[in-house]
N, C-alpha and C positions, 0 to 999 in steps of 0.2 A: 415373140422370139427371145426377148430379154428374160422372160420367166423361164423359158427352156434352158437358157444359158445358166441362170442361177441354180436351177435344178441340177444341171450337170456338175456345177462347181460343188454343190452340197454333196452330191454322190461321190465326187472325188475325195472330199474330206473324210467321208465314212470309209472309203476304200483304204486310205492311208492309215486310219485308225485300226482297221481290221488287219492290215498287213503288219503293222507294228506289234499287235497282239500275237499274231502267229509266230513272228520271228522271236519274240520274247520267250514264248513257251519252248520253242526249239532250242534256244540257248540254254534254258533251264534244264532241259532233258540231257543235252550234251554235258553240262556241268555236273549233273548228278552222276553220270557215268565216269567222267574224267577224274573227279576229285573225291570219290569214295563216299558220297553222302549216303546216309541210310534212308531207305524207302521200302515200300511194300507194294503189293499188287494193286491196292486201291490208288496209290499215288500214280502208278503207270496208267491205269484206266482213266483217272481224272485228267492227266496231262494229255492223253490221246484225245479225250473228249473236248478239251479246251482248244487244242490245235485244229481239230475237225471243225468245231464251231466257227473259229476265226476264219479259216479258209473258205468255209461255206458263205460267210458274210462277205468275204472278198469277192467271190464269184458272183454273188447276188448284186454287188455294186457294179462289177464290170458288165454284167448283163444289162444294166440300166442304159448303157450306151447303145448296144446292139445285140439283142437276145439271140438272133440267128447266127451272127458272126462268131459269137463266143460259146455256142452250144458244145463244140468238141471239148473245150476245157472242162465244162461241167461233167461231161461223160467220163473223162479221165479221173476227175475227182471222185465220182461215184464208184468207179472201179477200185481205186486205191483205198477208199474208205471201206468198201465191202471187205477187202482183204484184211484191213486192220481190225474191223469189227469181228470177223470170223475167228481171227487168231488171238485177239487180245481182250475183247470186250464180252466174253461169254459170262455174263452175270446171271444169277438166279432169276427166274421169271417172278413176276409179282405174285404174292401168295394171298389167296382168299382165306380168311380165317374168321372165327368169332371175334366179337369186340372185347370180351373178357373171358379169361380161362382160369380155372382153379389150379393150384400147384399140383394137385394129385394127377393131373392130366398132362404135365409138362416134363420134357426131358431135354438133354443138351441139344438134340437135333432141332429144337424149336427156337433156336436163337434168332432166326430171321422173323419169327412170329412174335415172340414176347421179349426179345432183347437178351443180352448176355447175362445179367444178374439173375433174372427170373429163371432162365433156362438152366443155369448152373444150380440154383436152389432146387429146381425140380429134379435134376439129375442126382443131387446129393440125397434127396428124400426118397426117390422112387427106384433108383438103380444102384446106389452105393450103400444105402441103408444106414446113414448117420442121422442123428436127431435134428430135424428142421421144423420150425413152426409151420402151421397151415397158413395159407394165404391165397390171394388171387392176383392175376396180372392182366392189365389192359394191354392190348396187342398193337402192333404197328398199324393194323387196319383201323383201329379206333383213332390213332393219331391222325392218319390221313383223312378220315371222315371229319374229324374236328377241324382240321386245317382247311379242308375244302368248303365245309359248311360256312365258315367265317371268312373265306377268301383271303387267308392269311399268307399264303405262299408268295404272292406277288408283292404284298406289303413288306414282308421280311426281306425278300430279294432286293427290292428297291432301296430299302434303308441300308443294307449291307453294301450295295454297289457305290454308295456315297462315301464309303470309308476308303481312304487312300492306304497304300500298302504299309506305311510306317507310322500312321497316326493313331496312337493309343487314345488320344483325346476323342477323336471321332468314333473310334471303336466303342468306347465306354458309353458315349452319348447315343449312338445308334442302337446298341444292345439294350439300353434302358428303355428306349421308346418301343422296341419290338416286344419286350417282356410286358410292358404296359398294355400293348395291343392284345396280347394273348390272354392276360389275366382278365381284361374287360370283356372278352368274347364269351358268349353263352355256350355251355356244353349241350350238344344235341341230345334230345330226349332218349334216343335209342342207346346212347352211351351211358348217360346218367342212370337210367333205369336198370341196366345190366350190372353196373358197378354196385349199386345199392342192394340189388337182389342177391348177388352172390356174396357180398360182405355179410348180409344177414345170416347166411348159411354157416358162417364161421362162429356164430354164437350171438347172444343177446347184445345188440349194438349199444344199448343204453348203458351197459355196464363195462364197456370196453373202450380203450383208446387204441389208436392205430399208428403204425409206421408206414409212411407213404414215401417210397424210395424209387429213384430213377432206375430204369433198366433199358437203356437205349440200345438200338441195334448197333453192334460194334463195340459196345461197352463190355469190359471184363473179358476181352478176347485175348488171343495169344499175342497179337501185335499192337493192340491199342487198349490200354486199361481204362482210360478216361478217369483215372483215380481222382476223386474229389471234384471233378469238373462239372458234374450235374448236382442238382439239389436233392436233399432228403428232408422230409418233414417228420418229426417225431412227436409222439403223444398227441395225435390229432383226434378230435371228437368226431363222432359219426356225422354230425351236422356240418362239419367243416371239410368232409372228405373231398367233395367236388372242387372246392376252392384250393385245397392242397394239391389235388391232381393237376390243376391248371398251373400252379406254381412250379411243380416239377416239370411239366411239359415246357413251360416258358424258359426253364433253365438251359434248354438246348441253345438258347441265344445269350447265355452269360458271356462276358468277355473272356473268361477262362476257357469255356468250351469252344468258342469261335476261334480263339487264338490257337488252341490245341489242335483243332481240325485243320486249320491252315498250315500249322507246322508239320502235320502228318500227311498233308496232301489229300485230305478227305473232302468229298463233295458234301456241302452242308445240306442241300435239298434232299439227298438220297437217304439220309439217316433219320429214321423215326425214333421218337422217344416213347418207349413203353414204360409202364409204371407197375411196380410191385407193391401190393397193399397187404400188410400183415398185422394181426393184433399185437400190441406191445406186450413184451414179456417182462415179468418182474425179475429183472436181473440185478444182482448185487455186485457183479464184477464182469469185466469183459476186456477184450483187446484183440490182438492179432497173433497168429502163429504162422511163421514161414516154415513150410515143410522142409525146405533146404535153404539155409541162410544165403542171401544174395551177395554177400561180401566175402564170406569165409572161403578161402582158396581150397580147402580140403573137400568141399562139397559133401561133407559127412556130418553136418550139424544142423539140427532144427533150432529155431529161435522163437521163444514165446515172450510176448510183451503183454503184461497183465496189470490192469489198474482197477481201482474200486469204481463202482458206478457203471454207467453206460459205456460201451466201447467207443463212442464218439470222441471222448477225450484223447484216446490213443491215436486214432486215425487223423484227427485234426491237429495233433501236436500240441495240445493245450495243457495236458496234465502229465505229471511224472508217472512212470510205470516201471514195475519190476521187469528185469530182462533176464531170462533163464535160457541157457544153451544146453541142449541135450543131444548126445551122440545118437546117430542113426545106426542101429545094430540089427540088420536084417529085418527091419520093419518092427522089431520088438520095442525099441525105444525105452531103455532102462537107465542109462547113465547120465546124470547131470554133470556136465563138464565145466560149467561156470555159471555164476549168478550174481546179479547186482540188485540188491533189495534197497530201493530208494525211499526217501521221505516223501510220501504221497499225500500232500496237503489238500489237494482239491479233487473233486469228482463231479461228474454230470449226473443229475437225477431227474426223473420225470416230475413235472409240476403241472398244474392246470394251465393249459394253453401252450405247452411246449416242454422245454428242458431248461435246467438252471445249473450253473456252476456254483457248488457250495463246498464248505470245508468238510474234510474227512475227520471223524472222531479221533482224538489224539491217541487213544489206545490202539488204533488200527493203522496209523500213519507209517510206522516202521515195521509192521507185521507183514510177512509174505502174503500175497493175495491168494495163492493156490497152495494146497498141500502137495506132497510128493506124489500121492496116488492120483490126484487130479491132474498134475503135470504129465504123468505117464499116460493116463487115459486120453488126454488131449492130444499128445503126440501120436498115440496109436491111431486115433481117428485121422489125424493129418496125413500120416504116411499111407493110410488106406486110400485117402482121396488122391494123393500124389500118384500112387500106383495105378489107380483107375484112369487118371488123365494122362499118365505117361510123362509128366513134367512137373517141376516144382510149383507149389501153389501158395498164394497169399490168401489166408483164410481168416475171416472175422468170426469171433465166437463170443458167447455170453455164458455166464454162470447164474443159474436161477437161485431163488431163495432156498430151494430144496437141495442145492449143490449139484444140480444136474447141468451138464454141458449141452448147449445148443449151438447150432451153426447158422450164421446170418448172411454169409457171403463166401464165395471162393472164386478165385480167378488165377490165371497163369501169372507166374512171378518173373519179372524182368531180372536177369542176373547181370551184375557188373563184371567186366573183364578182370581177371585176377592180376593184381600188380603189387609186388613187394620189392623193397629196395633197402639198401643200407648206406645210401649216399650221405656223406657228412656235409652239412650245409653251414657256411660261415655267415650268411646274411642275418641281420637282426631278426629275432623271433618276436612276432606280434601276438601270437596266440598258440596255445597248445591244449589239447583235450577234446572232449566231446565224442560223438559217435559218427563213424564213417558211414554215410548213407548211400554214397555213390562214389566209386573209385575214380582216380584220375588226377591229373595236375591241371590247375587253372591259373591263368595270369590275366590281370587287368586292374583297373581302378576299383577300389572298394567303395561301393555306393549303398548307403543305408536307406531303406525304404520302410516307412512307418504307416503311411496313409496312401489312398488311391492317387491323390494329387502328386505324391512323390513318384509313383509308378509311371506317371505320364511322361516324365523326363528321364527315365532310366536309359542310359546310353548303351549302344551295341558294344559287346565285348567286355563289359564290366563284370565284377564279381558282386553278386547280390548279397546284401547283409540285412537280415531281418531279426526281430526279437522273437516272433512267434512263427512257427512253420505252418502257416495257413495255406490251404489250397488256392486261395485267391491270388497268390503271387505266381501261380503256374504260368500265366501268359509271358512273364518276364524271362522264364527259363529258355525260351527259344532264342533270346538275345544274349543270355548270360554265359560267361566262361567259367562260372562257379557259383556256389550258393553256400552261405553260412547262416545258421539260425541259433539263437540263444536257447530255444526249447525244441522239443520234438526228438524223434528217433527214426531209424530206418523203417519203422512200421507205419509211418504216416503217409498220407496221400501225396504231399509235396515231395517226399523222398522217392515215392514210386515214379512220379513224373520226371524227377531228376535222372533216375536210372534209365528211363525210356529215352530221354534226350541225350544221354551220355554226358551229363553235366556233373563234374566233380562236386561233392558236397560233404560238409560235416555239420551235424545238428547237436543240440544239447550242450552248447559250449558255455552256457550261463549268460552273464551280462556281456553285451557286445559293445559297451561304451568305449573300450580301448580301441576297437576297430573303427568306431564312428568318429573318434577324434583324430584318427590317423588320416593324413591327406597325402595321397599318392598311390602308385601302383603297388601291387603285392602278388605273391605267388602262393597259391593254395595247394598244399600237399595233402590230399584227402586220405590216402592210405596211412600216413603217419599222423594224421589229425593235427597238422601244424599249418600256420600261416606266417610267411616271411615277408619282410619289407623288400620291395624291389623285384627285379626279374632274376630268377634262379635258372640259368640256362640248362644246367645239367639235369634238373628235374623235368623241364619241358621237353628236352631231347628224349628222356626215358619214356615219357607218355606218348610222344609221337610214334614210337615204335610199337606201342601197344594197341593202336587203333585198329579196329577190325575192318577188313575189306569185304565187300559184298560180291566181289568177282567170283564167278563160278556157281553162285546160287541161282535157283530157278527164276527168282524175280529179277535178278540182274540180267540174265539172258533174255527175259521177257522185255525189259526196257531196251536192251541192245537191239532186239529185233524190231521194236517199234521205231527206234531212232533210225535204223537202216531204211525204213520205208518212208520216213518223214523228212529227215534232215539233209542228206546229201544233195548237192546242187550240180546238175549236169548241164542245164541251159545257161551258158555263161556269155555267149556272143549273140547279141540281138541281131547282128547283120548276117548271121549264118542261115542258110536255107533250112537247117535242122531246128531252128528256133520256132517250133510249132507246138500246138496243144497236144497233138498226138505223141510227141516225144517227151512229154512230162511223165517221169517215172516215180517222182516223189512229191510230197506236198510242198517242199521247198521249191521244186521246179515250177509248180503251179503258182506259188506266190510271186516268183520272179517273172513268169510269163504275164500274169495279170498286172503286176505293177508297171512293167515296161510298157505294155500296150495301153494301160490306163492313162499314163502320162501323155502318151502320143495322142490318144483319143481326146483327152481333156483339152489339149492345146491346138487341136485341129477342128474342134467343135465349132469355133467361130467361123472358120472358112466353110465347112460343110453345111452349116445351117444358115449361112449368109447373115450372121449376126453383124451388126455395125462394127466397123473396125475400132471404134472408140473403146471397146471392152478390153483389149489386150494391147499394151503399148510397150515399146522398148524404152528403158530408162535413159534419160539424157542428163548428165551432170558435167557440164563443160564440154563433154564429148559423148558420143554413143557408148553405153556401157553394155556388158554382156549379162544384163539382167532384164527380164521381161516382167511386167506388172499386170496382174489380172484383177480387175475390179469386180469383187464378188457382190457388192451392194452399193455402199456409199463411200468407196475408197477414193474416188476422184472428186475434186471440187466441181470442175466442169469437164466435159468430154472434149478433148482436143481433136482437131480435124486431122492432124498429121499422124505419123506413125510413132512419134516420141511423146513421152510424158516427163515433165520436170517436177522437181520437188515442191515448187511453189503451188503446184496443182494437185498435190496428194494430201488427203485429209487424215490418213492413217497414222495416228500417233505412235503405235508400236513400230511401224516401218521406219519412221523418222528416227526413233531411238536406236534401232538396230544399225541403221546407216551411220548415225553419229559415232557409235562404237567402232564401226568398221573403218571410218575415215578420219577420225579426230587425230590419230597418230599415224603418220604415213608409213606404209609397209616398205621395208628396206629391200624387198625382192627375195628371190630364192636364196637360202643359205648356201655357202660354199660346201661342196661335197667332194670327198677324196675319191680317187680312181676306184678303189676297192668297193666303196659303197655304190658308186655309179654302176659298176658292172653287175653288182648284186641286184640293183633295181632293174636293169635291163633284162637280166636272167628271169626275174620274177614276172616281168611283163610278158616275156616270150612264152612262159608256161601258162599264163592266164590271159586269154584274149580280151576278157572283160575289163582288164586294167589298162589296155592300150589307149592313151589319151586321144589318138587320132580316130578311134572307132566311131563309126557313124551312129551315135546313140544320143537319145535325148539327154541322158545323164551328162555326157561330156560336152554337149553343145551349148546348153543354156542354164541359167539359174532363174528361178521364178519366185516372185512375191505374189501371193494371193491375199488380197487385202479388203478390209472394210475400215470404217473410221476407228474402230476399237479392236480390230482383229488383224492378225498377220500370220500367214504360214509361209515360211521361207524354205524352198527346196534348193539347197546350195551344193554345188559340185565344183571342186577345184582340183585338177590333176587326178590324184588317186583316192581322194577321200570324199565322202558324201555325208551331208548333215541336213537334218530337218529341225527347224525351230517353229514352234507354234505358240502363239501368245494371245491372250485376251486381257486387255488392260482398260477397264472402264470404271464407272463410278461405284460399283458394288464390289467391295474387297472380297467377299465370300465367293464371287464368281471368277476372280482374276487368277491367272496362272501363266507360267512359262513352262513349256515342255521342250526339251532338247534331246535329240538322238544323233550320235556321231559314230561313224565306223570307217574302216578302211585305212589305206596308206600304201606307199610303194615299197617301204623298207621291209626288213625281216620282222617276224612277230615280236621279238624282244623290243625293237625300237618303236614299233607301232604301239605296243603296250605302254612304253615309256611316255609317249605323247598322250595317250588316254589318261594315264596316271597324272600327268601334268594338268590336264583339263580338270580332272576330278578334284585335285587339291584346290585349285583356284575357285571352282564352282562351289565347293563345300565351304570355303571361306566367305562366300556371299549367300549363305543360307539355302543353297540348293540341296535336295536329297539326291544323292548320286549313287547309281548302281553301275558297276563295271564287270563285264564278263568278257575276258580276253581283250580283244581290241575294239569292243563295242561299249559305248557309254550311253547311259540314259540319265537325264537330270531333270528335276522338276522342283518348282517352288510355287506356292499358292497362297490364297487368303491374305493378300497384301493390298495396300492402297495403290492407286494408279501411279503415284509418284515413286513408290518403292519398286513397282514393276518396271518402270522406265529406267531407273538407275541400274537395275540388274540386266536390262537389255543392252545397256552400254557395255557391260562386262561381256555378254554373249557375243555381241558384234565385234568387239576387240579381239576376243579369242578366235572367232571365225577367221579373221583376217591375218592375225599375227602368229597363228600356230600352223599355217600352211607350210607343208613340206618340212616341218621340224623333225618329223620321224626319221629323216635322212641323216640328222646330225646328233641325235641323242644316243651317242655311243658309249657314254660313261656317266657315272653319278655326278662328276664335277660339271660336265656339260649340262646335265639336267638341272642342277642347282643354279647355274649361271642363267639359264633361260627363265627359270622360275622367279629369280630375283628381278630380272629385267621386266617380266610381265607384271609383277606386283608393283614396281615403281611406276610403270606406264599407267596402270589402272588407278593408282593413288592420285596421279596428276589429272587423269581424265575425270575422276569423280569429285 
């Protein structure tokens, strides 16, 4: 019977975890609609899948108590899920295909088979008629065969699950291990034989070198360019082809690619990495042409970036390049409207075993890379490609020894919103010049990043400063309010990602030492290519008006439809006869139903199963307390015979720490509330029966500690707010954590938000990672010694006790600051 009880308690813990995941995804979906975040169809499908999975886990847990009793809720879930799947999750069926396909058989319609880059190259070659080298592409089918053959999916998923949401340190470590797993895995014979067979048909392999480039599903698409996020290997010998192929496949799990997918809401497991293999071309120059410049407000200019050597130097932002702007004249492309011929000191060339950065001969450094006729021909080709696709294109090109133009890549080009102004700024000027790569205004601390170790501590909302515009800094753009680089141009991969994220940026500013030495916040004016000291409010106000709204777009309506079927809560009163599984009309209804009855089932299981009463005891501390303690394993030192448990008989160190925080400073009681606030609270209670404190609900009746010697889960309800604290504090720092979730309140949303902000400020000061969505707070700290965990539990316990009902009095900023100061002083004394 004791084993059955422990099983039920474990089941309850899993249920709480699944419930929290479901509510977290729902909050994210609401936030995306309310605050104008950019998202696409894949984001919507991913979020629906995540919430479906969490609710399914929730139902599986509640079935563990009584499968027959809770069968109706599973039926309602299946009905709602079917509606969501039919309306929102209509994705292409799995495609059976060969393992390797030659370019001559590929068109744009094969993007799900060979990935975006290879599909676009096939389209250029076979349907548009522009010069593209021959090549072959391994398919998504080959990727899945390789991953299944080596059982890599579960390995990759397990390693990524160990990464917390904000930990770049963990992300880099996990990605490194995954890539090692993939590189060590053997290539199945059916794949290797097909690659080598078709490559031989391209010519004598002993006399050729090859470019092995990523062509992932979703890469180079209209919504996700993945610019520079996956690996390309250049100048690879025939004998090294399979090793290079695995390197490219493994780059799916580079930190850059994983962070990019996460920022875009893309499901990692669903995206296959195909690979394009092409003989290396003897190019003497190369670069990028934007068929329509992404920054120019006229939308009537093409921009060519041209450098000596391989195009790699341009897209990686490591070499100087000529910049030539040409007017678009009905597709003819004849007028050069501006050019900047730079000193091109370095170039990438092919060498044995790869590529190398070398000096450009002096007589070529200041000479234009392309002649006027070559510029005109290049633009004519680019406009032909743009016309075919119906949107601006980002096109990589090369110039052979025979002065022939060839094309190596084409993808849709992200356009920055047009923003121009003539605002006179009086703030001190820190920097002026460079190239606007992404428009907008950014504000934050200037943070210089030079090495990966610097990236690990990059703070949210800062302006990223780098010397080289390398794609490896792309993971930081999801956190940055701006980006400044000493080298590079709008043609580079990092610039493309900045435009996708809507992060303002200027590149090619030269030496960034002046910015590195500056300590403080700054305002980045990307359209004017200037950086000012401090906060320039008039510029920030200008940019806020320029942000694009997704309202009215098909994908916005798609998310709104999903939210309507998932988020609204109709089951609010557990005492109502309508509180039944059959009346669940949304997934939120199902989570509420399951959570309510799971708590009820959890704490009646002792009676129904005739478990000895020693398992659940009421806490006694000088008097009976409204707290009940559940011994999950070894939380009691001995099992008392009566109905009470005292602290001298509790072995749980986390529970002791929380209780010390709750009681060390005596609570002064409810704060005084004026008549207006009191009437407002009464009105809100009347409108929402679930808030009435006299309701016969487990939430309002009791608070529970579920404990073992090193573990504690506190379900804490006081009046109108609800909080969950879960903690593991043992001898192994890597396993230790505190997780806290807080929501609710009786006052209006503004005051409830103020209390949550108060909690967030305090918890952040004690090393918690805090997330706030409206009046909901989530906080977590981890990887700490047992002593450090316990000290932070004092903080948590103190906040639980001393922020009760504060939402009723936080009516002004002065009141907020007074309470904040009081809490800080009390905690300083306690600690």
